[in-house]
C-alpha positions, 0 to 999 in steps of 0.5 A: 529498523522500527516501526511505527503505527501513527503519522505525526506532524512532518510525516508529509514531508518525508512521504512526498519526498519518497513519492517524488524521488521514486519517479512513478508518481506525479504530482497529483498522485504525490498530494493524494498520498500525503492528504491521506495523512492530512485527513489522519492527523484531523480524523484519527481512526475515523478517517479509515486509514491506518499506517505503518512506517519504517524508521532508520535513524529517524528517518521514514524510509518507507510506509503503508497505507492501508483501511477496510473496504466500506461495504464489505465484511473481511476485504482491505485496500492497500492504498500505499506502499513506497519505500525511499529509493535509495533504501530499496533493496535491503527487504523494507518493503517486504517488512511493511508488507507482512507487517501490513497483512498482520495488522489486517488479519488482527483486525479480521481482515481475510482479504487484500486487493492493491491495485497497480499499472500495467506500464514496464515502469510497474513490472518490478512492482507487479513481480513483487507483489505475485512474489508476496503471494498476490494474484492478478484478479482483475484487469480494466483495460486504459483505465489510466491512460491509453495502453496503461492498464488497472492492474487488481492484484488480491491476496487471500488467506488459507482460513478463509471459508469464503474463497470461490471453490471452498 
């Protein structure tokens, strides 16, 4: 597996396929995921988005999209992380997450926020974040739909002196 950082033309199709075939995202969400690549291809770093793409045999098998949260000093959002369903269970998501965290820390980030759904479909996703050192920070009831909460996770690094209680 190789990791690259810059989106290229054609990534939109690969990401649309990964997101659609995952069974997690509706058409509007897939469109948003793809549009962030389009925005980066037009605006470059000014878009505020960064990416990591996992590739095997020249094919994209997973990706992350992340960026600094405007108006904050050290906080970043992990907007997307997705792995091709035929490549899941091989550690690609964990590798992408660790590489993303390293990239964020390398740019001065001290915490990462990620949001997900409370629906049972996302049980594995929430456990993935918890196993990776993230903790639930907030829950917005019925945010996405009735009985579908927005669950916000955060990861702080040990050297973060701004952590509450330190």
